[in-house]
DRENPA-3360 file (N, C-alpha, C; in nm, 2 decimals, always signed):
BEGIN
1 = XXXXXXXX = -1.50/+2.63/-2.28/-1.45/+2.66/-2.16/-1.48/+2.80/-2.12 ~ -1.47/+2.89/-2.22/-1.50/+3.03/-2.20/-1.64/+3.05/-2.15 ~ -1.73/+2.98/-2.20/-1.87/+2.99/-2.16/-1.89/+2.94/-2.02 ~ -1.81/+2.83/-1.98/-1.82/+2.79/-1.84/-1.77/+2.89/-1.75 ~ -1.67/+2.96/-1.77/-1.62/+3.07/-1.69/-1.73/+3.18/-1.68 ~ -1.78/+3.22/-1.79/-1.88/+3.32/-1.80/-2.00/+3.29/-1.72 ~ -2.04/+3.16/-1.72/-2.16/+3.11/-1.65/-2.13/+3.09/-1.50 ~ -2.01/+3.08/-1.47/-1.97/+3.06/-1.32/-1.88/+3.18/-1.28;
9 = XXXXXXXX = -1.93/+3.30/-1.29/-1.85/+3.41/-1.27/-1.81/+3.44/-1.12 ~ -1.88/+3.37/-1.03/-1.84/+3.38/-0.89/-1.74/+3.28/-0.85 ~ -1.69/+3.21/-0.94/-1.59/+3.10/-0.90/-1.47/+3.11/-0.99 ~ -1.36/+3.06/-0.95/-1.24/+3.04/-1.04/-1.24/+2.90/-1.08 ~ -1.21/+2.87/-1.20/-1.21/+2.74/-1.26/-1.07/+2.68/-1.25 ~ -1.06/+2.56/-1.19/-0.93/+2.48/-1.19/-0.96/+2.35/-1.26 ~ -0.85/+2.28/-1.31/-0.86/+2.17/-1.39/-0.78/+2.05/-1.34 ~ -0.83/+1.93/-1.37/-0.77/+1.81/-1.34/-0.78/+1.70/-1.45;
17 = XXXXXXXX = -0.68/+1.65/-1.50/-0.68/+1.55/-1.60/-0.66/+1.41/-1.54 ~ -0.74/+1.31/-1.59/-0.72/+1.18/-1.54/-0.74/+1.07/-1.65 ~ -0.67/+0.96/-1.64/-0.68/+0.86/-1.75/-0.82/+0.79/-1.74 ~ -0.88/+0.80/-1.62/-1.01/+0.72/-1.59/-1.11/+0.82/-1.52 ~ -1.24/+0.79/-1.53/-1.34/+0.86/-1.46/-1.39/+0.76/-1.35 ~ -1.34/+0.79/-1.23/-1.37/+0.70/-1.11/-1.51/+0.73/-1.06 ~ -1.60/+0.64/-1.06/-1.74/+0.66/-1.02/-1.77/+0.59/-0.89 ~ -1.86/+0.66/-0.82/-1.91/+0.61/-0.69/-1.98/+0.48/-0.71;
25 = XXXXXXXX = -1.94/+0.38/-0.63/-2.00/+0.24/-0.65/-2.12/+0.22/-0.56 ~ -2.16/+0.33/-0.50/-2.27/+0.32/-0.41/-2.41/+0.32/-0.47 ~ -2.41/+0.33/-0.60/-2.54/+0.31/-0.68/-2.57/+0.43/-0.76 ~ -2.53/+0.55/-0.72/-2.57/+0.67/-0.80/-2.47/+0.70/-0.92 ~ -2.35/+0.64/-0.91/-2.25/+0.64/-1.02/-2.19/+0.78/-1.05 ~ -2.19/+0.87/-0.95/-2.14/+1.01/-0.98/-1.99/+1.00/-0.97 ~ -1.92/+1.09/-1.04/-1.78/+1.10/-1.03/-1.72/+1.13/-0.90 ~ -1.62/+1.06/-0.86/-1.55/+1.09/-0.73/-1.42/+1.15/-0.75;
33 = XXXXXXXX = -1.38/+1.25/-0.68/-1.25/+1.32/-0.69/-1.19/+1.33/-0.54 ~ -1.16/+1.22/-0.48/-1.12/+1.23/-0.35/-0.96/+1.25/-0.34 ~ -0.92/+1.31/-0.22/-0.78/+1.32/-0.20/-0.72/+1.18/-0.19 ~ -0.58/+1.17/-0.21/-0.52/+1.04/-0.23/-0.53/+0.96/-0.10 ~ -0.53/+1.02/+0.01/-0.53/+0.94/+0.14/-0.66/+0.88/+0.17 ~ -0.77/+0.92/+0.10/-0.90/+0.87/+0.12/-0.95/+0.78/+0.00 ~ -0.86/+0.74/-0.09/-0.89/+0.66/-0.21/-0.87/+0.51/-0.18 ~ -0.94/+0.43/-0.26/-0.91/+0.29/-0.25/-0.79/+0.25/-0.31;
41 = XXXXXXXX = -0.76/+0.12/-0.34/-0.64/+0.08/-0.41/-0.66/+0.10/-0.56 ~ -0.56/+0.06/-0.64/-0.56/+0.10/-0.78/-0.67/+0.01/-0.85 ~ -0.71/-0.10/-0.79/-0.81/-0.18/-0.86/-0.95/-0.13/-0.83 ~ -0.97/-0.05/-0.72/-1.10/+0.00/-0.68/-1.08/+0.14/-0.62 ~ -1.03/+0.24/-0.69/-1.00/+0.37/-0.64/-1.12/+0.45/-0.58 ~ -1.25/+0.41/-0.62/-1.36/+0.48/-0.58/-1.41/+0.43/-0.44 ~ -1.35/+0.32/-0.39/-1.39/+0.27/-0.26/-1.31/+0.34/-0.15 ~ -1.39/+0.37/-0.04/-1.32/+0.44/+0.07/-1.25/+0.34/+0.16;
49 = XXXXXXXX = -1.12/+0.35/+0.19/-1.05/+0.26/+0.28/-1.11/+0.26/+0.42 ~ -1.08/+0.15/+0.49/-1.13/+0.15/+0.63/-1.03/+0.21/+0.73 ~ -1.07/+0.21/+0.86/-1.00/+0.27/+0.96/-0.86/+0.23/+0.97 ~ -0.83/+0.10/+0.96/-0.69/+0.05/+0.98/-0.60/+0.11/+0.86 ~ -0.64/+0.11/+0.74/-0.57/+0.15/+0.63/-0.54/+0.31/+0.64 ~ -0.65/+0.38/+0.67/-0.64/+0.53/+0.67/-0.54/+0.57/+0.79 ~ -0.56/+0.50/+0.90/-0.47/+0.53/+1.02/-0.32/+0.50/+0.97 ~ -0.30/+0.39/+0.90/-0.16/+0.36/+0.86/-0.11/+0.47/+0.76;
57 = XXXXXXXX = -0.20/+0.52/+0.68/-0.15/+0.62/+0.58/-0.12/+0.75/+0.65 ~ -0.20/+0.79/+0.76/-0.17/+0.91/+0.83/-0.04/+0.90/+0.90 ~ -0.01/+0.78/+0.95/+0.12/+0.76/+1.03/+0.24/+0.77/+0.92 ~ +0.22/+0.72/+0.81/+0.33/+0.74/+0.70/+0.34/+0.88/+0.66 ~ +0.23/+0.95/+0.65/+0.24/+1.09/+0.62/+0.31/+1.17/+0.73 ~ +0.29/+1.14/+0.86/+0.36/+1.20/+0.97/+0.51/+1.18/+0.95 ~ +0.55/+1.06/+0.93/+0.69/+1.03/+0.91/+0.75/+1.11/+0.79 ~ +0.67/+1.11/+0.69/+0.72/+1.19/+0.57/+0.73/+1.33/+0.60;
65 = XXXXXXXX = +0.64/+1.39/+0.67/+0.66/+1.53/+0.71/+0.78/+1.56/+0.79 ~ +0.81/+1.48/+0.89/+0.93/+1.50/+0.96/+1.06/+1.48/+0.88 ~ +1.06/+1.38/+0.80/+1.17/+1.36/+0.71/+1.19/+1.47/+0.62 ~ +1.08/+1.53/+0.56/+1.09/+1.64/+0.47/+1.16/+1.77/+0.54 ~ +1.11/+1.79/+0.65/+1.17/+1.91/+0.72/+1.32/+1.89/+0.76 ~ +1.35/+1.77/+0.80/+1.49/+1.74/+0.83/+1.58/+1.76/+0.70 ~ +1.54/+1.70/+0.59/+1.62/+1.71/+0.47/+1.62/+1.85/+0.42 ~ +1.51/+1.92/+0.42/+1.50/+2.06/+0.37/+1.60/+2.14/+0.45;
73 = XXXXXXXX = +1.61/+2.12/+0.58/+1.70/+2.21/+0.67/+1.85/+2.17/+0.64 ~ +1.87/+2.05/+0.59/+2.01/+2.01/+0.56/+2.06/+2.03/+0.42 ~ +1.97/+2.09/+0.34/+2.00/+2.12/+0.20/+2.06/+2.26/+0.20 ~ +2.19/+2.27/+0.15/+2.26/+2.40/+0.16/+2.19/+2.51/+0.09 ~ +2.13/+2.50/-0.02/+2.07/+2.61/-0.09/+1.94/+2.65/-0.03 ~ +1.88/+2.57/+0.06/+1.76/+2.60/+0.13/+1.77/+2.65/+0.27 ~ +1.87/+2.60/+0.34/+1.89/+2.62/+0.48/+1.91/+2.77/+0.51 ~ +1.97/+2.85/+0.42/+2.00/+2.99/+0.45/+1.87/+3.07/+0.45;
81 = XXXXXXXX = +1.76/+3.02/+0.39/+1.64/+3.10/+0.39/+1.56/+3.07/+0.51 ~ +1.59/+3.14/+0.62/+1.53/+3.11/+0.75/+1.37/+3.13/+0.75 ~ +1.33/+3.23/+0.68/+1.18/+3.25/+0.67/+1.11/+3.13/+0.61 ~ +1.17/+3.08/+0.50/+1.10/+2.97/+0.43/+1.11/+2.84/+0.52 ~ +1.22/+2.81/+0.58/+1.23/+2.69/+0.66/+1.14/+2.70/+0.78 ~ +1.13/+2.82/+0.84/+1.04/+2.83/+0.96/+0.89/+2.81/+0.91 ~ +0.86/+2.87/+0.79/+0.72/+2.85/+0.74/+0.69/+2.70/+0.72 ~ +0.79/+2.63/+0.66/+0.77/+2.49/+0.64/+0.75/+2.41/+0.77;
89 = XXXXXXXX = +0.82/+2.45/+0.88/+0.81/+2.38/+1.00/+0.67/+2.41/+1.07 ~ +0.63/+2.53/+1.05/+0.51/+2.58/+1.12/+0.37/+2.54/+1.05 ~ +0.37/+2.53/+0.91/+0.25/+2.51/+0.84/+0.24/+2.37/+0.78 ~ +0.16/+2.29/+0.84/+0.14/+2.16/+0.79/+0.09/+2.15/+0.65 ~ +0.01/+2.24/+0.61/-0.05/+2.24/+0.47/+0.06/+2.26/+0.37 ~ +0.16/+2.33/+0.40/+0.28/+2.34/+0.30/+0.35/+2.21/+0.29 ~ +0.37/+2.14/+0.40/+0.44/+2.01/+0.40/+0.36/+1.91/+0.32 ~ +0.23/+1.91/+0.34/+0.14/+1.82/+0.26/+0.14/+1.85/+0.12;
97 = XXXXXXXX = +0.15/+1.98/+0.08/+0.15/+2.02/-0.06/+0.27/+1.97/-0.13 ~ +0.39/+1.98/-0.08/+0.51/+1.93/-0.13/+0.50/+1.78/-0.15 ~ +0.46/+1.71/-0.04/+0.46/+1.57/-0.05/+0.36/+1.52/-0.15 ~ +0.24/+1.58/-0.16/+0.14/+1.54/-0.26/+0.19/+1.56/-0.40 ~ +0.24/+1.69/-0.43/+0.28/+1.73/-0.56/+0.39/+1.64/-0.61 ~ +0.49/+1.60/-0.52/+0.59/+1.52/-0.57/+0.57/+1.37/-0.55 ~ +0.44/+1.34/-0.52/+0.39/+1.20/-0.51/+0.47/+1.11/-0.42 ~ +0.50/+1.17/-0.30/+0.58/+1.09/-0.20/+0.49/+0.99/-0.13;
105 = XXXXXXXX = +0.37/+1.04/-0.09/+0.28/+0.95/-0.02/+0.14/+1.00/-0.02 ~ +0.04/+0.93/+0.01/-0.10/+0.99/+0.01/-0.11/+1.10/+0.11 ~ -0.19/+1.20/+0.08/-0.22/+1.32/+0.17/-0.37/+1.35/+0.16 ~ -0.41/+1.44/+0.24/-0.55/+1.49/+0.23/-0.57/+1.59/+0.13 ~ -0.49/+1.60/+0.02/-0.50/+1.71/-0.08/-0.52/+1.66/-0.21 ~ -0.58/+1.73/-0.30/-0.60/+1.69/-0.44/-0.52/+1.79/-0.53 ~ -0.45/+1.73/-0.63/-0.38/+1.81/-0.72/-0.47/+1.86/-0.83 ~ -0.46/+1.99/-0.86/-0.53/+2.05/-0.97/-0.44/+2.16/-1.04;
113 = XXXXXXXX = -0.48/+2.22/-1.15/-0.39/+2.32/-1.21/-0.49/+2.43/-1.27 ~ -0.42/+2.54/-1.29/-0.50/+2.65/-1.35/-0.49/+2.65/-1.50 ~ -0.40/+2.56/-1.56/-0.37/+2.56/-1.69/-0.45/+2.44/-1.76 ~ -0.53/+2.48/-1.86/-0.62/+2.38/-1.93/-0.53/+2.29/-2.01 ~ -0.42/+2.35/-2.07/-0.33/+2.27/-2.15/-0.25/+2.16/-2.07 ~ -0.21/+2.20/-1.95/-0.14/+2.11/-1.86/-0.23/+1.99/-1.82 ~ -0.36/+2.03/-1.77/-0.45/+1.93/-1.73/-0.49/+1.83/-1.84 ~ -0.50/+1.88/-1.97/-0.53/+1.79/-2.08/-0.41/+1.71/-2.12;
121 = XXXXXXXX = -0.28/+1.76/-2.10/-0.16/+1.69/-2.14/-0.14/+1.57/-2.04 ~ -0.16/+1.60/-1.92/-0.12/+1.50/-1.81/-0.17/+1.36/-1.84 ~ -0.30/+1.34/-1.85/-0.35/+1.20/-1.88/-0.32/+1.14/-2.01 ~ -0.29/+1.23/-2.11/-0.25/+1.19/-2.24/-0.13/+1.11/-2.25 ~ -0.04/+1.13/-2.15/+0.09/+1.06/-2.15/+0.07/+0.92/-2.07 ~ -0.05/+0.90/-2.02/-0.07/+0.77/-1.94/-0.17/+0.68/-2.01 ~ -0.23/+0.73/-2.12/-0.32/+0.64/-2.19/-0.34/+0.69/-2.33 ~ -0.35/+0.60/-2.43/-0.38/+0.63/-2.57/-0.53/+0.62/-2.60;
129 = XXXXXXXX = -0.60/+0.58/-2.50/-0.74/+0.56/-2.51/-0.81/+0.69/-2.47 ~ -0.94/+0.69/-2.44/-1.02/+0.80/-2.40/-0.97/+0.84/-2.26 ~ -0.95/+0.98/-2.24/-0.91/+1.03/-2.11/-1.01/+1.14/-2.07 ~ -1.00/+1.19/-1.95/-1.10/+1.28/-1.90/-1.04/+1.41/-1.84 ~ -1.11/+1.52/-1.86/-1.07/+1.65/-1.80/-1.19/+1.69/-1.71 ~ -1.15/+1.73/-1.59/-1.26/+1.77/-1.49/-1.23/+1.91/-1.47 ~ -1.34/+1.99/-1.45/-1.34/+2.13/-1.43/-1.41/+2.16/-1.29 ~ -1.33/+2.22/-1.20/-1.38/+2.24/-1.06/-1.40/+2.39/-1.04;
137 = XXXXXXXX = -1.50/+2.43/-0.97/-1.52/+2.57/-0.93/-1.49/+2.59/-0.78 ~ -1.40/+2.69/-0.76/-1.36/+2.72/-0.62/-1.38/+2.87/-0.60 ~ -1.38/+2.91/-0.48/-1.39/+3.06/-0.45/-1.27/+3.14/-0.50 ~ -1.29/+3.27/-0.51/-1.17/+3.35/-0.56/-1.04/+3.32/-0.48 ~ -0.93/+3.32/-0.56/-0.80/+3.29/-0.50/-0.74/+3.42/-0.44 ~ -0.67/+3.41/-0.33/-0.61/+3.53/-0.28/-0.48/+3.49/-0.21 ~ -0.37/+3.51/-0.27/-0.24/+3.49/-0.21/-0.19/+3.34/-0.22 ~ -0.09/+3.30/-0.14/-0.03/+3.17/-0.15/-0.13/+3.07/-0.10;
145 = XXXXXXXX = -0.21/+3.10/+0.00/-0.31/+3.00/+0.06/-0.44/+3.07/+0.08 ~ -0.54/+3.02/+0.02/-0.67/+3.07/+0.04/-0.75/+2.99/+0.13 ~ -0.80/+3.03/+0.24/-0.88/+2.95/+0.33/-1.01/+3.01/+0.34 ~ -1.12/+2.93/+0.32/-1.25/+2.98/+0.33/-1.33/+2.88/+0.43 ~ -1.36/+2.94/+0.54/-1.44/+2.87/+0.64/-1.59/+2.84/+0.59 ~ -1.64/+2.93/+0.52/-1.77/+2.92/+0.46/-1.78/+2.81/+0.36 ~ -1.68/+2.80/+0.27/-1.67/+2.69/+0.17/-1.61/+2.56/+0.22 ~ -1.55/+2.57/+0.35/-1.48/+2.45/+0.40/-1.37/+2.40/+0.31;
153 = XXXXXXXX = -1.29/+2.50/+0.27/-1.19/+2.47/+0.16/-1.06/+2.55/+0.18 ~ -0.94/+2.49/+0.16/-0.82/+2.55/+0.15/-0.76/+2.53/+0.01 ~ -0.70/+2.64/-0.05/-0.64/+2.63/-0.18/-0.50/+2.68/-0.17 ~ -0.40/+2.59/-0.21/-0.26/+2.62/-0.20/-0.21/+2.64/-0.34 ~ -0.14/+2.76/-0.36/-0.08/+2.79/-0.48/+0.07/+2.75/-0.48 ~ +0.10/+2.64/-0.55/+0.24/+2.58/-0.53/+0.35/+2.68/-0.56 ~ +0.33/+2.76/-0.67/+0.44/+2.85/-0.70/+0.48/+2.95/-0.60 ~ +0.39/+2.97/-0.50/+0.41/+3.06/-0.39/+0.46/+3.00/-0.27;
161 = XXXXXXXX = +0.46/+2.87/-0.26/+0.51/+2.80/-0.14/+0.63/+2.72/-0.16 ~ +0.67/+2.69/-0.29/+0.79/+2.62/-0.32/+0.90/+2.71/-0.36 ~ +1.03/+2.69/-0.33/+1.13/+2.78/-0.37/+1.14/+2.79/-0.52 ~ +1.20/+2.90/-0.58/+1.21/+2.92/-0.72/+1.28/+2.81/-0.79 ~ +1.38/+2.75/-0.72/+1.47/+2.65/-0.78/+1.39/+2.51/-0.80 ~ +1.27/+2.51/-0.74/+1.19/+2.39/-0.75/+1.11/+2.40/-0.88 ~ +1.16/+2.35/-0.99/+1.11/+2.37/-1.12/+0.97/+2.32/-1.14 ~ +0.95/+2.20/-1.10/+0.83/+2.12/-1.13/+0.70/+2.20/-1.09;
169 = XXXXXXXX = +0.68/+2.25/-0.97/+0.56/+2.32/-0.94/+0.53/+2.44/-1.02 ~ +0.64/+2.51/-1.06/+0.62/+2.63/-1.14/+0.58/+2.59/-1.29 ~ +0.64/+2.49/-1.34/+0.60/+2.44/-1.48/+0.46/+2.40/-1.49 ~ +0.42/+2.33/-1.38/+0.28/+2.27/-1.39/+0.17/+2.36/-1.34 ~ +0.20/+2.48/-1.29/+0.11/+2.58/-1.25/+0.01/+2.51/-1.16 ~ +0.07/+2.44/-1.06/-0.01/+2.35/-0.97/-0.07/+2.42/-0.85 ~ -0.19/+2.37/-0.81/-0.26/+2.41/-0.69/-0.30/+2.28/-0.62 ~ -0.33/+2.29/-0.49/-0.38/+2.18/-0.41/-0.50/+2.23/-0.34;
177 = XXXXXXXX = -0.60/+2.13/-0.34/-0.73/+2.16/-0.27/-0.73/+2.07/-0.15 ~ -0.77/+2.13/-0.03/-0.78/+2.06/+0.09/-0.90/+2.11/+0.17 ~ -0.95/+2.02/+0.26/-1.06/+2.06/+0.35/-1.02/+2.17/+0.45 ~ -1.11/+2.25/+0.49/-1.08/+2.35/+0.60/-1.19/+2.33/+0.70 ~ -1.16/+2.30/+0.83/-1.03/+2.28/+0.89/-0.96/+2.15/+0.83 ~ -0.83/+2.13/+0.85/-0.76/+2.02/+0.80/-0.81/+1.89/+0.87 ~ -0.81/+1.78/+0.79/-0.84/+1.65/+0.85/-0.70/+1.58/+0.86 ~ -0.66/+1.56/+0.98/-0.52/+1.51/+1.00/-0.52/+1.37/+1.07;
185 = XXXXXXXX = -0.63/+1.31/+1.09/-0.63/+1.17/+1.15/-0.77/+1.11/+1.12 ~ -0.77/+0.98/+1.14/-0.90/+0.90/+1.11/-1.01/+0.95/+1.20 ~ -0.98/+0.98/+1.32/-1.09/+1.01/+1.42/-1.16/+1.14/+1.37 ~ -1.09/+1.23/+1.31/-1.15/+1.35/+1.26/-1.22/+1.32/+1.13 ~ -1.17/+1.24/+1.04/-1.23/+1.21/+0.92/-1.37/+1.14/+0.95 ~ -1.38/+1.07/+1.06/-1.50/+1.00/+1.09/-1.62/+1.09/+1.11 ~ -1.60/+1.22/+1.13/-1.70/+1.32/+1.15/-1.77/+1.36/+1.02 ~ -1.70/+1.32/+0.91/-1.75/+1.36/+0.78/-1.82/+1.25/+0.71;
193 = XXXXXXXX = -1.92/+1.28/+0.63/-1.98/+1.18/+0.54/-1.89/+1.17/+0.42 ~ -1.90/+1.05/+0.35/-1.81/+1.03/+0.24/-1.81/+1.14/+0.14 ~ -1.93/+1.19/+0.10/-1.94/+1.29/+0.00/-1.88/+1.42/+0.04 ~ -1.87/+1.44/+0.18/-1.81/+1.57/+0.23/-1.65/+1.58/+0.21 ~ -1.59/+1.46/+0.19/-1.45/+1.46/+0.17/-1.41/+1.43/+0.02 ~ -1.51/+1.45/-0.07/-1.50/+1.43/-0.21/-1.52/+1.56/-0.29 ~ -1.40/+1.60/-0.36/-1.41/+1.72/-0.43/-1.49/+1.71/-0.56 ~ -1.55/+1.59/-0.59/-1.64/+1.58/-0.69/-1.76/+1.67/-0.68;
201 = XXXXXXXX = -1.79/+1.71/-0.55/-1.91/+1.79/-0.53/-1.88/+1.93/-0.58 ~ -1.76/+1.96/-0.62/-1.73/+2.09/-0.67/-1.71/+2.09/-0.82 ~ -1.75/+1.98/-0.88/-1.74/+1.96/-1.03/-1.84/+2.05/-1.10 ~ -1.78/+2.13/-1.20/-1.87/+2.21/-1.28/-1.90/+2.14/-1.41 ~ -1.80/+2.07/-1.47/-1.81/+2.01/-1.60/-1.71/+1.90/-1.61 ~ -1.73/+1.80/-1.70/-1.65/+1.69/-1.73/-1.64/+1.67/-1.87 ~ -1.52/+1.65/-1.93/-1.50/+1.63/-2.08/-1.43/+1.50/-2.09 ~ -1.46/+1.44/-2.20/-1.40/+1.31/-2.24/-1.34/+1.33/-2.38;
209 = XXXXXXXX = -1.21/+1.29/-2.41/-1.15/+1.31/-2.54/-1.06/+1.20/-2.57 ~ -1.03/+1.19/-2.70/-0.93/+1.09/-2.75/-0.80/+1.17/-2.77 ~ -0.69/+1.13/-2.70/-0.57/+1.21/-2.72/-0.51/+1.20/-2.86 ~ -0.53/+1.09/-2.93/-0.47/+1.09/-3.06/-0.53/+1.19/-3.16 ~ -0.66/+1.22/-3.15/-0.73/+1.32/-3.23/-0.72/+1.46/-3.18 ~ -0.72/+1.46/-3.04/-0.72/+1.59/-2.97/-0.60/+1.67/-3.00 ~ -0.48/+1.61/-3.01/-0.35/+1.67/-3.02/-0.30/+1.68/-3.16 ~ -0.39/+1.66/-3.26/-0.34/+1.65/-3.40/-0.29/+1.78/-3.44;
217 = XXXXXXXX = -0.35/+1.89/-3.41/-0.31/+2.02/-3.46/-0.19/+2.07/-3.40 ~ -0.13/+2.18/-3.45/+0.00/+2.25/-3.40/-0.03/+2.37/-3.31 ~ -0.15/+2.42/-3.32/-0.18/+2.54/-3.25/-0.20/+2.52/-3.10 ~ -0.23/+2.40/-3.05/-0.24/+2.37/-2.91/-0.17/+2.24/-2.88 ~ -0.03/+2.25/-2.88/+0.05/+2.13/-2.87/+0.05/+2.07/-2.73 ~ +0.06/+1.94/-2.72/+0.07/+1.87/-2.60/+0.20/+1.89/-2.53 ~ +0.20/+1.91/-2.39/+0.32/+1.93/-2.32/+0.39/+1.80/-2.31 ~ +0.53/+1.80/-2.32/+0.60/+1.67/-2.32/+0.61/+1.63/-2.18;
225 = XXXXXXXX = +0.64/+1.49/-2.17/+0.66/+1.43/-2.04/+0.78/+1.49/-1.97 ~ +0.89/+1.52/-2.04/+1.01/+1.57/-1.98/+0.99/+1.71/-1.92 ~ +0.89/+1.78/-1.98/+0.86/+1.92/-1.92/+0.78/+1.90/-1.80 ~ +0.69/+1.80/-1.79/+0.62/+1.77/-1.67/+0.71/+1.73/-1.56 ~ +0.80/+1.65/-1.59/+0.89/+1.59/-1.48/+1.03/+1.62/-1.50 ~ +1.08/+1.74/-1.47/+1.22/+1.78/-1.48/+1.32/+1.69/-1.41 ~ +1.43/+1.67/-1.46/+1.53/+1.58/-1.40/+1.57/+1.64/-1.26 ~ +1.62/+1.55/-1.18/+1.67/+1.58/-1.05/+1.78/+1.69/-1.05;
233 = XXXXXXXX = +1.85/+1.69/-1.15/+1.96/+1.79/-1.16/+1.91/+1.93/-1.18 ~ +1.79/+1.94/-1.23/+1.72/+2.07/-1.26/+1.63/+2.11/-1.14 ~ +1.59/+2.02/-1.05/+1.50/+2.04/-0.94/+1.55/+1.98/-0.81 ~ +1.61/+2.07/-0.73/+1.67/+2.02/-0.60/+1.56/+1.96/-0.50 ~ +1.43/+2.02/-0.52/+1.33/+1.97/-0.42/+1.29/+1.83/-0.47 ~ +1.31/+1.79/-0.59/+1.28/+1.66/-0.63/+1.38/+1.56/-0.57 ~ +1.50/+1.60/-0.55/+1.61/+1.52/-0.49/+1.57/+1.50/-0.34 ~ +1.52/+1.60/-0.27/+1.48/+1.59/-0.13/+1.36/+1.50/-0.12;
241 = XXXXXXXX = +1.26/+1.52/-0.20/+1.14/+1.44/-0.19/+1.16/+1.29/-0.23 ~ +1.25/+1.27/-0.32/+1.29/+1.13/-0.36/+1.36/+1.06/-0.23 ~ +1.44/+1.14/-0.16/+1.50/+1.08/-0.04/+1.40/+1.05/+0.07 ~ +1.30/+1.14/+0.08/+1.19/+1.12/+0.18/+1.11/+0.99/+0.14 ~ +1.08/+0.98/+0.01/+1.01/+0.86/-0.04/+1.08/+0.73/+0.00 ~ +1.21/+0.73/-0.02/+1.29/+0.60/+0.00/+1.30/+0.58/+0.16 ~ +1.30/+0.69/+0.23/+1.32/+0.68/+0.38/+1.19/+0.62/+0.45 ~ +1.08/+0.64/+0.39/+0.96/+0.59/+0.46/+0.90/+0.46/+0.40;
249 = X = +0.97/+0.42/+0.30/+0.92/+0.29/+0.23/+0.96/+0.17/+0.33;
% end
């Protein structure tokens, strides 16, 4: 990994772990890393959904955004922070980031992390078989939200947009990748080719490993599932997002 960073000195490396390597079914077999709103179903995640399904997902996302703001503003420990609540109401990318990270509904964003250990631990809890680690190269990060018109990319640092009491984003050292400008409806998505909404095009390297042998040593221990997913009593934002999830179902 050190050599990868050395060889890609113009980029910051971010990581994503998955239990499977989803490949394009169009014939070339390349890895696809699409945002959740543009993925197929669990049986065929590399397939791009059609207009009806994507439109339905964007409508659900819109409902979730409104529900998130309402619940956030009614949470006693958050409502007093007027600057943060105003920022959440104004910036759609922040609402999407919270909804994606807490797995409320599909969004146009992709979860990644700056921690190699976290990225490797995540799929290891979902499979005892071979799992995958993806390394993506992005422009230099600057502040809570990095927007690059040249790269057509937005990068959100979760620890800078979620309140300190929201434990999960801070523990996971999470980042979100999104297109710039934002794609917020099917009609806009239709202007992009499939490969243009696929973060697989930013892939620098891909590793495959067996969790049973990879985590044998004590010097690089696997992060526990409880550390990944703090209880609701420890994370008030988890309570809010759980309410949003139930409200839009």
